[in-house]
VMD Tcl script that builds the backbone (N, CA, C; Angstrom):
set m [mol new atoms 249]
animate dup $m
set s [atomselect $m all]
$s set {name element resname resid chain x y z} {
  {N N MET 1 A -0.334 102.629 112.914}
  {CA C MET 1 A -1.325 101.704 113.042}
  {C C MET 1 A -1.928 102.249 114.800}
  {N N SER 2 A -3.276 102.665 114.736}
  {CA C SER 2 A -3.573 102.836 115.834}
  {C C SER 2 A -3.561 102.031 116.987}
  {N N PRO 3 A -3.749 102.722 118.475}
  {CA C PRO 3 A -3.404 101.566 119.637}
  {C C PRO 3 A -4.753 100.624 119.721}
  {N N GLY 4 A -4.112 99.374 120.154}
  {CA C GLY 4 A -5.387 98.348 120.161}
  {C C GLY 4 A -5.664 97.878 118.810}
  {N N ALA 5 A -4.865 98.078 117.753}
  {CA C ALA 5 A -5.376 97.570 116.135}
  {C C ALA 5 A -4.598 96.110 116.135}
  {N N CYS 6 A -5.462 95.581 115.490}
  {CA C CYS 6 A -5.028 94.053 115.518}
  {C C CYS 6 A -3.614 93.997 114.749}
  {N N GLN 7 A -2.501 92.717 115.173}
  {CA C GLN 7 A -1.387 92.800 114.589}
  {C C GLN 7 A -1.235 91.347 114.167}
  {N N MET 8 A -1.199 91.056 112.890}
  {CA C MET 8 A -0.898 89.438 112.604}
  {C C MET 8 A 0.233 89.174 112.672}
  {N N ALA 9 A 1.294 90.190 112.099}
  {CA C ALA 9 A 2.619 89.828 111.751}
  {C C ALA 9 A 3.249 89.086 112.709}
  {N N ALA 10 A 3.057 89.735 114.031}
  {CA C ALA 10 A 3.717 89.496 115.252}
  {C C ALA 10 A 3.408 87.784 115.472}
  {N N ALA 11 A 2.300 87.731 115.679}
  {CA C ALA 11 A 1.736 86.196 115.705}
  {C C ALA 11 A 2.163 85.008 114.590}
  {N N VAL 12 A 2.801 85.635 113.271}
  {CA C VAL 12 A 3.144 84.753 112.534}
  {C C VAL 12 A 4.478 84.392 113.184}
  {N N GLN 13 A 5.148 85.389 113.391}
  {CA C GLN 13 A 6.637 85.440 113.906}
  {C C GLN 13 A 6.821 84.506 114.869}
  {N N LEU 14 A 5.932 84.638 115.874}
  {CA C LEU 14 A 5.901 83.705 117.286}
  {C C LEU 14 A 5.785 82.308 116.989}
  {N N ASN 15 A 5.086 82.065 116.020}
  {CA C ASN 15 A 4.793 80.416 115.986}
  {C C ASN 15 A 5.467 80.060 114.882}
  {N N GLY 16 A 6.590 80.798 114.458}
  {CA C GLY 16 A 7.593 79.810 113.641}
  {C C GLY 16 A 7.044 79.832 112.250}
  {N N ALA 17 A 6.072 80.092 111.846}
  {CA C ALA 17 A 5.472 79.548 110.558}
  {C C ALA 17 A 6.226 80.837 109.322}
  {N N VAL 18 A 6.317 80.133 108.144}
  {CA C VAL 18 A 6.641 80.964 107.225}
  {C C VAL 18 A 5.501 80.674 105.802}
  {N N PHE 19 A 4.934 82.049 105.529}
  {CA C PHE 19 A 3.964 81.735 104.221}
  {C C PHE 19 A 4.331 82.944 103.587}
  {N N ASP 20 A 3.880 82.510 102.137}
  {CA C ASP 20 A 4.173 83.208 101.057}
  {C C ASP 20 A 3.239 84.556 101.150}
  {N N PRO 21 A 3.660 85.771 100.256}
  {CA C PRO 21 A 2.729 86.934 100.496}
  {C C PRO 21 A 1.445 86.860 100.296}
  {N N ALA 22 A 0.876 85.848 99.366}
  {CA C ALA 22 A -0.356 85.764 99.278}
  {C C ALA 22 A -1.102 85.155 100.319}
  {N N ALA 23 A -0.307 84.367 100.897}
  {CA C ALA 23 A -0.985 83.443 102.247}
  {C C ALA 23 A -1.214 84.403 103.326}
  {N N THR 24 A -0.139 85.450 103.674}
  {CA C THR 24 A -0.021 86.169 104.668}
  {C C THR 24 A -1.248 87.094 104.401}
  {N N HIS 25 A -1.668 87.418 103.140}
  {CA C HIS 25 A -2.491 88.741 102.738}
  {C C HIS 25 A -3.959 88.075 103.176}
  {N N VAL 26 A -4.255 86.850 102.850}
  {CA C VAL 26 A -5.462 86.415 103.241}
  {C C VAL 26 A -5.815 86.112 104.490}
  {N N MET 27 A -4.675 85.782 105.166}
  {CA C MET 27 A -4.426 85.259 106.738}
  {C C MET 27 A -5.026 86.717 107.453}
  {N N GLY 28 A -4.187 87.533 107.061}
  {CA C GLY 28 A -4.292 89.164 107.428}
  {C C GLY 28 A -5.946 89.753 107.547}
  {N N GLU 29 A -6.416 89.490 106.183}
  {CA C GLU 29 A -7.991 89.660 105.991}
  {C C GLU 29 A -8.689 88.970 107.011}
  {N N ALA 30 A -8.621 87.765 107.195}
  {CA C ALA 30 A -9.298 87.288 108.105}
  {C C ALA 30 A -9.201 87.392 109.233}
  {N N PHE 31 A -7.771 87.515 109.777}
  {CA C PHE 31 A -7.634 87.976 111.110}
  {C C PHE 31 A -8.399 89.163 111.475}
  {N N ASP 32 A -7.886 90.324 110.416}
  {CA C ASP 32 A -8.706 91.484 110.725}
  {C C ASP 32 A -10.443 91.530 110.802}
  {N N CYS 33 A -11.063 90.782 109.890}
  {CA C CYS 33 A -12.620 90.494 109.760}
  {C C CYS 33 A -12.883 89.912 111.380}
  {N N ALA 34 A -11.903 88.947 111.939}
  {CA C ALA 34 A -12.438 88.168 113.169}
  {C C ALA 34 A -12.489 89.470 114.288}
  {N N CYS 35 A -11.140 89.956 114.307}
  {CA C CYS 35 A -11.059 91.029 115.245}
  {C C CYS 35 A -12.253 91.995 115.393}
  {N N ARG 36 A -12.818 92.592 114.042}
  {CA C ARG 36 A -13.649 93.315 114.202}
  {C C ARG 36 A -15.154 93.064 114.062}
  {N N SER 37 A -15.237 91.452 114.134}
  {CA C SER 37 A -16.116 91.042 114.551}
  {C C SER 37 A -16.681 90.919 115.873}
  {N N LEU 38 A -15.803 91.102 116.660}
  {CA C LEU 38 A -15.755 90.888 118.059}
  {C C LEU 38 A -15.559 92.375 118.830}
  {N N ARG 39 A -15.950 93.392 118.107}
  {CA C ARG 39 A -15.755 94.597 118.241}
  {C C ARG 39 A -16.958 94.890 119.447}
  {N N GLY 40 A -16.911 95.671 120.746}
  {CA C GLY 40 A -17.950 95.743 121.583}
  {C C GLY 40 A -17.882 94.821 122.627}
  {N N ILE 41 A -17.020 93.613 122.363}
  {CA C ILE 41 A -17.031 92.379 123.126}
  {C C ILE 41 A -15.882 92.605 124.056}
  {N N GLY 42 A -14.807 93.003 123.367}
  {CA C GLY 42 A -13.586 93.539 124.082}
  {C C GLY 42 A -12.149 92.995 123.144}
  {N N GLN 43 A -11.209 93.473 123.174}
  {CA C GLN 43 A -10.217 93.025 122.203}
  {C C GLN 43 A -9.065 92.838 123.004}
  {N N VAL 44 A -9.044 92.035 124.084}
  {CA C VAL 44 A -7.989 91.603 124.868}
  {C C VAL 44 A -6.721 90.634 123.965}
  {N N ASP 45 A -5.556 91.021 124.638}
  {CA C ASP 45 A -4.322 90.468 123.741}
  {C C ASP 45 A -4.677 88.759 123.528}
  {N N SER 46 A -5.097 88.221 124.752}
  {CA C SER 46 A -5.400 86.716 124.571}
  {C C SER 46 A -6.438 86.067 123.424}
  {N N VAL 47 A -7.467 87.134 123.487}
  {CA C VAL 47 A -8.286 86.617 122.333}
  {C C VAL 47 A -7.686 86.847 121.066}
  {N N ARG 48 A -7.113 88.078 120.717}
  {CA C ARG 48 A -6.547 87.972 119.587}
  {C C ARG 48 A -5.531 86.904 118.977}
  {N N GLU 49 A -4.691 86.275 119.991}
  {CA C GLU 49 A -3.724 85.619 120.064}
  {C C GLU 49 A -4.578 84.255 119.624}
  {N N ILE 50 A -5.431 83.977 120.128}
  {CA C ILE 50 A -6.146 82.904 119.900}
  {C C ILE 50 A -6.690 82.682 118.517}
  {N N ILE 51 A -7.037 83.959 118.215}
  {CA C ILE 51 A -7.718 83.778 116.626}
  {C C ILE 51 A -6.206 83.768 115.780}
  {N N ALA 52 A -5.166 84.440 116.145}
  {CA C ALA 52 A -4.020 84.242 115.164}
  {C C ALA 52 A -3.786 82.903 115.003}
  {N N LYS 53 A -3.644 82.013 116.307}
  {CA C LYS 53 A -2.915 80.895 116.415}
  {C C LYS 53 A -4.114 79.785 115.445}
  {N N ARG 54 A -5.142 80.061 115.469}
  {CA C ARG 54 A -6.336 78.903 115.070}
  {C C ARG 54 A -6.169 79.380 113.450}
  {N N ILE 55 A -5.887 80.887 113.042}
  {CA C ILE 55 A -5.767 80.781 111.496}
  {C C ILE 55 A -4.492 80.388 111.089}
  {N N ILE 56 A -3.384 80.264 111.944}
  {CA C ILE 56 A -1.950 79.743 111.349}
  {C C ILE 56 A -2.178 78.576 111.254}
  {N N GLU 57 A -2.971 77.671 112.270}
  {CA C GLU 57 A -2.979 76.583 112.322}
  {C C GLU 57 A -3.747 75.810 110.845}
  {N N VAL 58 A -4.844 76.240 110.901}
  {CA C VAL 58 A -5.562 75.953 109.265}
  {C C VAL 58 A -4.586 76.345 107.956}
  {N N ALA 59 A -4.095 77.266 108.185}
  {CA C ALA 59 A -3.131 78.025 106.801}
  {C C ALA 59 A -1.932 77.147 106.778}
  {N N ARG 60 A -1.683 76.573 107.949}
  {CA C ARG 60 A -0.317 75.354 107.708}
  {C C ARG 60 A -0.777 74.290 106.955}
  {N N GLU 61 A -2.244 73.949 106.807}
  {CA C GLU 61 A -2.823 72.576 106.258}
  {C C GLU 61 A -2.930 72.952 104.839}
  {N N GLY 62 A -2.957 74.545 104.353}
  {CA C GLY 62 A -3.352 74.901 102.996}
  {C C GLY 62 A -4.554 75.878 102.989}
  {N N GLU 63 A -5.108 75.891 103.901}
  {CA C GLU 63 A -6.330 76.711 103.517}
  {C C GLU 63 A -5.875 78.117 103.182}
  {N N ARG 64 A -6.573 78.813 102.304}
  {CA C ARG 64 A -6.324 79.812 101.783}
  {C C ARG 64 A -7.512 80.841 101.576}
  {N N ASP 65 A -8.732 80.192 101.731}
  {CA C ASP 65 A -10.153 80.832 101.656}
  {C C ASP 65 A -10.377 81.709 102.986}
  {N N PRO 66 A -10.302 83.316 102.862}
  {CA C PRO 66 A -10.426 83.801 103.908}
  {C C PRO 66 A -11.740 83.860 104.765}
  {N N ASP 67 A -12.789 83.528 104.306}
  {CA C ASP 67 A -13.710 82.912 104.836}
  {C C ASP 67 A -13.793 81.982 105.610}
  {N N ARG 68 A -13.166 81.056 105.377}
  {CA C ARG 68 A -12.985 79.518 105.854}
  {C C ARG 68 A -12.246 79.910 107.182}
  {N N LEU 69 A -10.828 80.662 106.851}
  {CA C LEU 69 A -10.131 80.789 107.942}
  {C C LEU 69 A -10.772 81.625 108.827}
  {N N PHE 70 A -11.750 82.779 108.572}
  {CA C PHE 70 A -12.616 83.358 109.558}
  {C C PHE 70 A -13.074 82.711 110.505}
  {N N ASP 71 A -14.264 81.907 109.637}
  {CA C ASP 71 A -14.652 80.831 110.356}
  {C C ASP 71 A -14.441 79.912 111.374}
  {N N TYR 72 A -12.977 79.255 110.958}
  {CA C TYR 72 A -12.462 78.676 111.931}
  {C C TYR 72 A -11.681 79.131 113.097}
  {N N ALA 73 A -11.364 80.497 112.781}
  {CA C ALA 73 A -10.925 81.222 113.948}
  {C C ALA 73 A -11.531 81.384 115.227}
  {N N LEU 74 A -12.891 81.709 114.626}
  {CA C LEU 74 A -14.131 81.854 115.809}
  {C C LEU 74 A -14.908 80.816 116.191}
  {N N HIS 75 A -14.463 79.682 115.652}
  {CA C HIS 75 A -15.195 78.415 115.856}
  {C C HIS 75 A -14.706 78.222 117.576}
  {N N GLY 76 A -15.868 77.965 117.944}
  {CA C GLY 76 A -15.615 77.761 119.586}
  {C C GLY 76 A -15.509 78.688 120.350}
  {N N LEU 77 A -15.316 79.738 120.042}
  {CA C LEU 77 A -15.431 80.839 121.058}
  {C C LEU 77 A -16.639 81.150 121.404}
  {N N ASP 78 A -16.844 81.499 122.946}
  {CA C ASP 78 A -18.231 81.575 123.186}
  {C C ASP 78 A -18.359 83.290 123.284}
  {N N PHE 79 A -18.188 83.800 122.143}
  {CA C PHE 79 A -18.645 85.261 122.086}
  {C C PHE 79 A -19.442 85.376 120.869}
  {N N PHE 80 A -20.632 86.269 121.075}
  {CA C PHE 80 A -21.567 86.723 120.098}
  {C C PHE 80 A -20.780 87.541 119.053}
  {N N THR 81 A -20.681 86.975 117.796}
  {CA C THR 81 A -20.138 88.089 116.771}
  {C C THR 81 A -20.949 88.845 116.086}
  {N N GLN 82 A -20.432 89.937 115.858}
  {CA C GLN 82 A -21.533 90.718 114.965}
  {C C GLN 82 A -20.989 91.051 113.706}
  {N N PRO 83 A -22.117 90.861 112.668}
  {CA C PRO 83 A -21.728 90.930 110.938}
  {C C PRO 83 A -20.998 92.286 110.696}
}
mol reanalyze $m
mol bondsrecalc $m
mol representation Tube
mol addrep $m
C-alpha cells in the first residue's frame, strides 16, 4: 500500500467492532470512496479517523449499502467533496 493510503482495518480494530467479510468489504469500499472524494483537500489522519468512525457507527446499526455509508461518513464535514 502506498504511503498516505487509506487504511480501514486499523480503525475497525481500534473500535472493537467485529463485522463479517461482506460488511467489511462494503465498509472499505465506502471508506475508500470517501477518502478519494477529499483528494486535494488533504488526507490528515484525523479526517480519515472521523470518516472511519462514522462508517463503523452506521454499520453497527446494520447499514450495508456502500453509498449510504459514504454519505453518512461525509455528512457534516465542512469540506467540498469532488465527484
